[in-house]
PLY file of the C-alpha trace (Angstrom):
ply
format ascii 1.0
element vertex 432
property float x
property float y
property float z
element edge 431
property int vertex1
property int vertex2
end_header
11.62 0.83 90.02
15.09 0.50 88.84
15.86 2.80 85.61
17.02 1.31 82.49
20.53 1.35 81.51
21.48 3.21 78.34
23.26 1.18 75.75
26.91 1.85 75.26
28.91 2.31 71.80
27.44 5.25 70.38
25.30 8.40 70.89
21.89 8.02 71.84
18.64 9.06 69.72
18.71 12.45 71.24
22.32 13.19 70.51
21.96 12.73 66.66
20.01 15.78 65.83
22.51 17.75 68.13
25.48 16.31 66.29
24.18 17.20 62.89
23.51 20.95 63.99
27.05 21.20 65.50
28.45 19.82 62.05
26.23 22.36 60.07
27.25 25.27 62.09
30.98 24.52 61.83
30.28 24.11 57.81
28.72 27.42 57.75
31.92 29.08 59.05
33.80 28.05 56.12
33.78 30.37 53.15
32.14 29.35 49.93
33.96 31.75 47.43
34.40 30.18 43.97
32.55 26.95 44.61
29.57 26.01 42.43
26.89 23.30 42.72
26.14 21.23 39.69
23.46 18.74 39.00
21.06 17.25 36.31
17.44 16.29 35.96
16.71 12.58 35.95
14.15 10.73 33.86
13.48 7.10 34.71
11.09 4.20 33.99
8.95 2.89 36.83
10.81 0.09 38.45
14.26 1.29 37.26
17.33 2.94 38.94
17.50 6.68 39.29
20.84 8.03 40.02
21.34 11.62 41.48
24.50 13.36 41.44
25.47 16.64 43.36
28.92 17.93 42.18
30.94 20.83 43.30
33.35 22.83 41.14
36.39 24.32 42.73
35.68 22.41 46.09
37.10 23.36 49.30
35.92 20.43 51.38
32.80 22.10 52.21
29.95 19.59 53.30
27.40 18.42 50.86
23.91 16.89 51.46
21.07 15.43 49.59
17.21 16.20 50.72
14.10 14.68 49.33
11.13 16.59 48.20
9.81 16.77 51.72
13.36 18.31 52.67
14.28 15.45 54.57
17.89 14.62 54.64
18.73 11.55 52.40
22.50 11.67 52.82
24.71 13.93 55.06
28.14 13.53 53.60
28.43 9.62 53.51
25.93 9.12 56.35
22.25 8.26 55.56
19.77 9.52 58.20
16.63 8.52 56.21
15.44 5.02 56.98
14.89 4.10 53.38
17.22 1.23 52.13
16.23 1.95 48.43
18.80 4.93 48.72
22.34 3.79 48.31
25.60 5.74 48.41
27.32 5.43 45.06
30.09 7.84 45.52
31.36 10.39 48.02
34.23 12.72 47.81
35.12 16.37 48.46
33.70 17.32 44.84
30.58 14.67 44.56
27.94 13.07 46.47
26.23 10.32 44.21
23.22 8.49 45.30
21.06 5.67 43.59
17.48 5.09 44.15
16.33 1.50 43.18
12.74 0.32 42.31
11.39 4.01 41.56
7.70 4.65 41.77
5.62 7.39 40.80
5.47 8.45 44.32
9.19 9.22 44.12
8.93 11.91 41.50
9.60 15.52 42.40
12.50 17.72 43.35
15.46 16.70 45.26
17.73 19.31 46.69
21.66 19.50 46.78
22.97 21.75 49.45
26.46 22.95 50.09
27.51 24.33 53.42
29.33 27.48 52.55
29.11 31.03 53.77
26.38 31.79 52.41
25.02 28.32 51.91
24.29 27.21 48.25
21.40 24.98 47.14
20.23 23.62 43.92
17.52 21.05 42.86
17.21 18.26 40.38
13.82 16.94 39.26
13.20 13.27 38.91
10.41 12.31 36.35
8.92 8.78 36.23
7.82 7.23 33.10
5.18 4.48 33.28
4.66 2.18 30.23
1.39 1.05 29.06
0.31 -2.01 31.16
-1.97 -3.57 28.57
-2.22 -3.28 24.74
-5.50 -4.83 23.37
-7.11 -5.00 19.92
-10.91 -5.29 20.06
-12.40 -6.02 16.52
-16.09 -5.50 15.61
-16.65 -8.61 13.47
-14.36 -11.50 13.82
-15.41 -12.67 10.06
-16.08 -9.98 7.49
-17.44 -10.17 3.95
-15.53 -8.29 1.23
-16.64 -4.86 0.71
-17.85 -4.24 4.30
-16.54 -1.78 6.76
-15.33 -3.13 9.93
-14.25 -1.24 13.26
-11.29 -2.01 15.26
-10.14 -0.44 18.75
-6.71 -0.49 20.29
-6.48 0.32 24.12
-3.22 1.39 25.80
-4.12 1.45 29.72
-2.50 3.23 32.58
0.66 4.99 30.77
2.48 8.15 31.94
2.50 10.41 29.93
-0.20 9.29 27.49
0.97 7.01 24.57
0.57 7.74 20.87
-0.97 4.79 18.88
-0.31 3.94 15.22
-2.09 1.63 12.93
-0.59 -0.60 10.18
-2.30 -2.98 7.64
0.60 -5.08 6.62
3.41 -2.57 5.90
0.92 0.28 5.11
0.30 2.65 7.78
-3.37 3.72 8.40
-4.80 6.62 10.33
-6.99 6.26 13.37
-8.91 8.44 15.77
-7.81 8.49 19.38
-9.40 9.49 22.74
-7.56 10.14 25.96
-8.83 9.32 29.42
-6.97 10.54 32.72
-7.35 8.93 35.87
-5.21 10.28 38.79
-1.74 10.63 37.29
-2.24 7.85 34.72
-3.72 7.85 31.19
-5.48 5.44 28.85
-5.59 6.05 25.33
-8.23 4.38 22.84
-7.74 4.54 19.07
-10.36 3.59 16.73
-9.82 2.41 13.13
-12.63 1.89 10.43
-11.54 -0.22 7.51
-13.24 -1.31 4.30
-11.97 -4.84 3.59
-11.44 -6.67 0.27
-10.69 -10.42 -0.66
-6.98 -9.35 -0.72
-6.93 -8.51 2.92
-7.89 -12.08 4.02
-5.03 -13.14 6.30
-3.36 -9.80 6.52
-2.12 -8.51 9.96
-3.49 -5.41 11.36
-0.87 -4.01 13.87
-1.32 -1.50 16.74
1.77 -0.04 17.47
2.63 2.14 20.66
5.03 5.20 20.66
5.93 5.88 24.24
9.19 7.14 25.95
9.17 4.26 28.40
9.00 1.46 25.81
10.18 0.35 22.44
8.51 -1.75 19.80
5.36 -2.34 21.93
2.79 -3.78 19.62
-0.20 -6.26 19.25
-2.04 -7.49 16.07
-5.14 -9.38 14.73
-5.29 -11.06 11.40
-8.30 -10.18 9.30
-10.51 -12.98 8.15
-12.62 -11.73 4.98
-15.13 -13.94 2.98
-15.48 -13.47 -0.80
-17.16 -14.58 -3.81
-15.56 -17.31 -5.88
-12.95 -16.64 -8.56
-13.63 -18.61 -11.56
-11.42 -19.54 -14.49
-11.69 -21.86 -17.46
-8.85 -23.49 -19.04
-8.57 -25.67 -22.26
-6.91 -29.01 -21.89
-7.44 -30.20 -25.28
-6.59 -29.19 -28.13
-3.61 -27.48 -26.42
-2.76 -25.33 -29.36
-4.31 -24.54 -32.52
-7.94 -24.49 -33.90
-11.05 -26.27 -32.84
-11.87 -27.98 -36.03
-14.82 -30.18 -37.01
-14.42 -33.70 -35.98
-11.87 -32.91 -33.25
-12.67 -33.18 -29.56
-12.62 -30.10 -26.97
-12.04 -30.66 -23.40
-12.48 -27.65 -21.05
-11.74 -27.67 -17.11
-13.40 -25.06 -14.57
-11.54 -24.02 -11.54
-12.99 -21.91 -8.69
-11.52 -20.38 -5.57
-13.33 -18.42 -2.83
-13.77 -18.10 0.92
-15.58 -20.30 1.84
-14.55 -22.76 -0.96
-17.35 -23.08 -3.67
-19.81 -25.81 -3.03
-21.81 -25.47 -6.36
-20.23 -25.64 -9.80
-21.98 -26.28 -13.07
-21.69 -25.87 -16.74
-24.30 -24.37 -18.97
-24.71 -23.00 -22.73
-25.59 -19.17 -22.73
-28.67 -18.44 -24.90
-29.19 -21.95 -25.97
-29.62 -25.54 -24.68
-26.56 -27.71 -23.92
-25.93 -30.15 -26.94
-26.84 -33.65 -26.08
-23.47 -35.01 -26.99
-21.64 -32.82 -24.52
-20.50 -34.71 -21.62
-20.15 -32.88 -18.20
-18.25 -34.49 -15.42
-17.90 -32.37 -12.28
-15.61 -29.47 -13.26
-14.78 -30.81 -16.89
-16.75 -30.38 -20.08
-15.98 -32.73 -23.06
-17.11 -32.66 -26.67
-15.85 -35.61 -28.41
-16.83 -34.69 -32.10
-16.99 -31.07 -32.73
-19.51 -29.65 -35.44
-20.92 -26.28 -36.36
-23.87 -26.59 -34.05
-21.64 -26.42 -31.18
-20.61 -22.82 -31.91
-21.64 -20.65 -28.96
-20.72 -19.57 -25.58
-20.24 -21.94 -22.62
-20.22 -20.86 -19.18
-19.09 -22.20 -15.66
-20.85 -20.97 -12.72
-19.53 -21.40 -9.29
-21.11 -20.07 -6.01
-20.59 -20.19 -2.07
-22.27 -18.48 0.78
-21.09 -15.05 -0.16
-22.29 -15.15 -3.89
-21.95 -16.38 -7.51
-19.56 -15.85 -10.17
-18.80 -17.16 -13.76
-16.28 -17.43 -16.49
-17.14 -17.92 -20.11
-15.56 -19.98 -23.22
-16.63 -18.88 -26.63
-16.53 -21.73 -29.03
-16.08 -21.42 -32.87
-15.71 -24.58 -35.03
-13.67 -24.07 -38.07
-13.42 -26.46 -41.29
-10.92 -29.13 -41.41
-8.84 -27.10 -43.86
-8.99 -23.88 -41.72
-5.52 -22.39 -40.76
-6.10 -18.90 -39.33
-7.82 -18.24 -36.13
-9.94 -15.05 -35.67
-9.29 -12.57 -32.84
-12.87 -13.18 -31.36
-12.37 -16.63 -29.96
-11.60 -18.40 -26.65
-12.04 -17.35 -22.86
-13.82 -14.51 -21.55
-15.14 -13.49 -18.21
-18.03 -11.33 -17.57
-18.01 -9.76 -14.09
-21.41 -10.01 -12.12
-20.57 -6.56 -10.47
-18.07 -3.63 -10.41
-16.56 -5.18 -7.39
-16.00 -8.51 -9.19
-14.39 -6.65 -12.10
-11.40 -5.94 -9.92
-10.93 -9.42 -9.06
-12.17 -11.35 -11.95
-9.95 -13.62 -14.16
-9.98 -12.22 -17.67
-8.64 -15.35 -19.37
-6.69 -15.37 -22.69
-7.86 -16.30 -26.05
-7.44 -19.87 -27.15
-4.58 -19.41 -28.94
-3.32 -17.07 -26.16
-2.76 -13.32 -26.25
-0.01 -13.66 -28.86
-2.18 -15.39 -31.45
-4.85 -12.66 -30.89
-2.46 -9.93 -31.42
-1.39 -11.59 -34.77
-4.84 -11.90 -35.82
-5.65 -8.47 -35.13
-2.35 -7.25 -36.94
-3.19 -9.23 -39.94
-6.77 -7.66 -40.04
-5.26 -4.14 -39.80
-2.86 -4.90 -42.72
-5.62 -6.21 -44.80
-7.78 -3.21 -44.14
-5.06 -0.74 -45.05
-4.16 -2.44 -48.44
-7.76 -2.45 -49.39
-8.11 1.12 -48.67
-5.11 1.87 -50.77
-6.35 -0.26 -53.74
-9.69 1.32 -53.78
-8.22 4.89 -53.45
-6.12 4.20 -56.65
-9.12 2.87 -58.53
-11.06 6.23 -57.77
-7.94 8.06 -58.92
-7.78 6.22 -62.41
-11.52 6.74 -62.92
-11.40 10.36 -62.23
-8.34 10.96 -64.58
-10.13 9.02 -67.35
-13.20 11.22 -67.36
-11.13 14.37 -67.27
-9.15 13.51 -70.35
-12.37 12.45 -72.19
-13.74 15.73 -71.69
-10.80 17.85 -72.64
-9.53 16.66 -76.13
-6.35 18.17 -77.51
-6.13 20.76 -80.41
-4.70 19.53 -83.69
-3.99 20.77 -87.31
-4.34 19.29 -90.75
-2.08 19.37 -93.53
-4.33 21.72 -95.47
-3.81 24.20 -92.78
-0.08 24.05 -92.96
1.30 27.62 -94.10
-1.79 29.61 -93.50
-0.79 31.11 -90.26
1.73 33.41 -92.42
-0.83 34.44 -95.09
-2.17 38.22 -94.98
-5.65 37.27 -95.72
-7.98 34.24 -96.44
-7.24 34.06 -100.16
-3.68 34.20 -99.78
-3.82 31.46 -96.96
-5.45 29.00 -99.52
-2.97 29.59 -102.20
0.05 29.38 -99.83
-1.44 26.24 -98.00
0.80 23.20 -98.40
-0.26 21.41 -101.28
-2.53 23.93 -102.52
-3.15 24.43 -106.42
-0.35 22.20 -107.00
-1.85 19.22 -105.29
-5.34 19.78 -106.43
-4.97 17.03 -108.78
-4.12 14.60 -106.10
-7.36 15.48 -104.20
-9.66 14.93 -106.84
-12.89 12.76 -106.00
-14.40 10.49 -108.73
-18.08 9.42 -108.48
-19.18 6.46 -110.45
0 1
1 2
2 3
3 4
4 5
5 6
6 7
7 8
8 9
9 10
10 11
11 12
12 13
13 14
14 15
15 16
16 17
17 18
18 19
19 20
20 21
21 22
22 23
23 24
24 25
25 26
26 27
27 28
28 29
29 30
30 31
31 32
32 33
33 34
34 35
35 36
36 37
37 38
38 39
39 40
40 41
41 42
42 43
43 44
44 45
45 46
46 47
47 48
48 49
49 50
50 51
51 52
52 53
53 54
54 55
55 56
56 57
57 58
58 59
59 60
60 61
61 62
62 63
63 64
64 65
65 66
66 67
67 68
68 69
69 70
70 71
71 72
72 73
73 74
74 75
75 76
76 77
77 78
78 79
79 80
80 81
81 82
82 83
83 84
84 85
85 86
86 87
87 88
88 89
89 90
90 91
91 92
92 93
93 94
94 95
95 96
96 97
97 98
98 99
99 100
100 101
101 102
102 103
103 104
104 105
105 106
106 107
107 108
108 109
109 110
110 111
111 112
112 113
113 114
114 115
115 116
116 117
117 118
118 119
119 120
120 121
121 122
122 123
123 124
124 125
125 126
126 127
127 128
128 129
129 130
130 131
131 132
132 133
133 134
134 135
135 136
136 137
137 138
138 139
139 140
140 141
141 142
142 143
143 144
144 145
145 146
146 147
147 148
148 149
149 150
150 151
151 152
152 153
153 154
154 155
155 156
156 157
157 158
158 159
159 160
160 161
161 162
162 163
163 164
164 165
165 166
166 167
167 168
168 169
169 170
170 171
171 172
172 173
173 174
174 175
175 176
176 177
177 178
178 179
179 180
180 181
181 182
182 183
183 184
184 185
185 186
186 187
187 188
188 189
189 190
190 191
191 192
192 193
193 194
194 195
195 196
196 197
197 198
198 199
199 200
200 201
201 202
202 203
203 204
204 205
205 206
206 207
207 208
208 209
209 210
210 211
211 212
212 213
213 214
214 215
215 216
216 217
217 218
218 219
219 220
220 221
221 222
222 223
223 224
224 225
225 226
226 227
227 228
228 229
229 230
230 231
231 232
232 233
233 234
234 235
235 236
236 237
237 238
238 239
239 240
240 241
241 242
242 243
243 244
244 245
245 246
246 247
247 248
248 249
249 250
250 251
251 252
252 253
253 254
254 255
255 256
256 257
257 258
258 259
259 260
260 261
261 262
262 263
263 264
264 265
265 266
266 267
267 268
268 269
269 270
270 271
271 272
272 273
273 274
274 275
275 276
276 277
277 278
278 279
279 280
280 281
281 282
282 283
283 284
284 285
285 286
286 287
287 288
288 289
289 290
290 291
291 292
292 293
293 294
294 295
295 296
296 297
297 298
298 299
299 300
300 301
301 302
302 303
303 304
304 305
305 306
306 307
307 308
308 309
309 310
310 311
311 312
312 313
313 314
314 315
315 316
316 317
317 318
318 319
319 320
320 321
321 322
322 323
323 324
324 325
325 326
326 327
327 328
328 329
329 330
330 331
331 332
332 333
333 334
334 335
335 336
336 337
337 338
338 339
339 340
340 341
341 342
342 343
343 344
344 345
345 346
346 347
347 348
348 349
349 350
350 351
351 352
352 353
353 354
354 355
355 356
356 357
357 358
358 359
359 360
360 361
361 362
362 363
363 364
364 365
365 366
366 367
367 368
368 369
369 370
370 371
371 372
372 373
373 374
374 375
375 376
376 377
377 378
378 379
379 380
380 381
381 382
382 383
383 384
384 385
385 386
386 387
387 388
388 389
389 390
390 391
391 392
392 393
393 394
394 395
395 396
396 397
397 398
398 399
399 400
400 401
401 402
402 403
403 404
404 405
405 406
406 407
407 408
408 409
409 410
410 411
411 412
412 413
413 414
414 415
415 416
416 417
417 418
418 419
419 420
420 421
421 422
422 423
423 424
424 425
425 426
426 427
427 428
428 429
429 430
430 431
């Protein structure tokens, strides 16, 4: 049988190891005095390109080669013995060997060795670290539709990342705190974060955001919008009279508006603690009294309900005389919440004349009270002073006593008294 001819044009497969050995032996003969190898660790995201650089300071043309973690030669000078086309020569010179590795995977992670053939040989390694971003980011919500006041549970899962991710929660612009658990499978990590949230009507339509902090990715997030059902919010407004008092003989028109989720389906007017007057006309959300009188005084309530619950708003009516000009502070709209929760969201309506009218009425009442107290105090003071002066009369002297103070005894005092004996004629009394 004829032998096969060897192809010409290059060394055979058996000659390549021998050639490398000869070159290495020749390089070892050279001195490495003053030469230093320098390299840096590389961190790369899976699928990206990693660049490995072996640099020589004070180079004297010694041979540089790069080996993989299995100590297989990737490049010897500018020659690539390893049959992996992902490795490509970027730069080769006497002072640097720079190689790129494309489409990096987790299996490429490890130590890569730079060797400098000097006497003695030098070796230094660089470490490639591969980052894997989360492949999926999902929010699971316990209840798609919640009722105000309920607690709901949300779970956000970031799957198959390297290293483990950090999950952050936001409701709108406010950051919340969740509880995370980490599971490891081979070299990958799955993180699940749980958030327990008590919802209110103000949370309806607000996004809950799950945000991932990971060195391999930026601004990775997902979100779910909350859907919250709540009881109606009720408001009573006065259409006529727009301003001023509700006087006898004049009309009164009120309108009730209710908002809730779902939208209220039942709305009705009633009079609190009394029957609705027969002349009152109720048409849907409107209440009309065409001719007010004193018997209409009372509290009128608008109630609205939906699948979640019932709420109401009250209007306190006081009918004045036709000559009345001042409105008291207690009059107009009020809202009595059905619960403490409703108190947070209830509509506390203004008085019929508005808040300014109520404040003015309160000011007048305060001023009147102060004036009454001052007048009462002055009257009491005058009475006390009168009684005091009545009980403590002043001391006085008669004309007969004048001059008696200087007398030595009683006889002399009588003689010296003004008009004593000399005036005795003038003081005669005559009886008829």
